N, C-alpha and C positions, 0 to 999 in steps of 0.2 A: 475501532466501534465503523469510524467510514467504510472498512474493508468488509465486513459483514452487512451492511449497509445496500454497498454495490453488489453483493454477489446474491443477497436476494434480488432486487430488483433485476439482475441478470435471469437469474433463477423463473421471475413473474415473465417477463421478459419472454425467454423460450416458453413456456409452457401457453400463453395468451398466444403465441406463436403458431408455436404446435395445432391449437385449436382455431385458428383463424386458418389454417390451410388444412387443417381433417376436416374442418367446414366444407373447402371447395372443394380436397375429392370427393366426399360424397354425394355434395351434389352433382358434380360431372357423373359421378357414375349410376348415381342414381339415376337419372335424367337418362344417360343411355339405355341403362335395363328399362327403361319405360319407352325407347327407341320415340324417343323425344329429337325435333329435327335441329336443334337449337343445344344441344348439350354442352359442344365446348364456350357459348357464348352466359351459361347457367354457368359453367363451372370459372370461366372468368369475369363474368359480373359477382359473383360470392368471395371470389380472392381478392377483388380488390375492394369491396365495400363489407365483406365481415357477417356479422349476425345481422346485417339489414339484408343481405344477398339470400340468406339461410332462410330465413323468416319468409321473404318474397315467394321462394321455390315452394316451401313448404305447403304455402296459402296456394299456390296458383298449380302446381301438378297437378296430372290429371289423376284422377280415384283408381288405384289398384284393384282389378276386380281378379278373384280368384276362381281358378277352373280344375276339375281331377285330370291328374293327368291318366292315358287311356293307356298303358301300360302297368304301373303300379299305384294308380286312385289317390296317393296322395294328393294336397289340391296346392298348384301352383298357380304365379301368375301365368294369365292369359298373354302377355307379352315377351314370358320363357321362352326362348330361342333350345333351352336344353333344362331337363327337370333335372333340379337340384338333389332327387333321392334317387333315381335308379339310371342316370348319365344318359335317358334315350334322348335324341332331337328332334325338337318339334318344330314345322316351320308353317310360316305364317297362310294363311288361308282355311283353314282347318275352322269347323263353328268353334265360338268362347277359343282361340287358339290349343286346341288342345292335340292332343297326338293320335297320330293315323295308328289303326294297328295294321 
């Protein structure tokens, strides 16, 4: 009986630890995609504080605005460097982050 409890607690610890680490990775990658200057700080803060950091990031992050890609017409984030649909490169400085033709 004692071994079963230890194994269940170990499995629970792995699941919670995986979710904790996954939240930090999500926050860091999302902050990088939105080109936030302190993406690493958001990721580290979420790694340290877990769900509190994730909730703080979700409340504080800037809204994502979408614009059509000038090449394929699919809606992409204004901050996307590359269209995820047609893989054409889009660079800043264009109206609403749209790709040049």
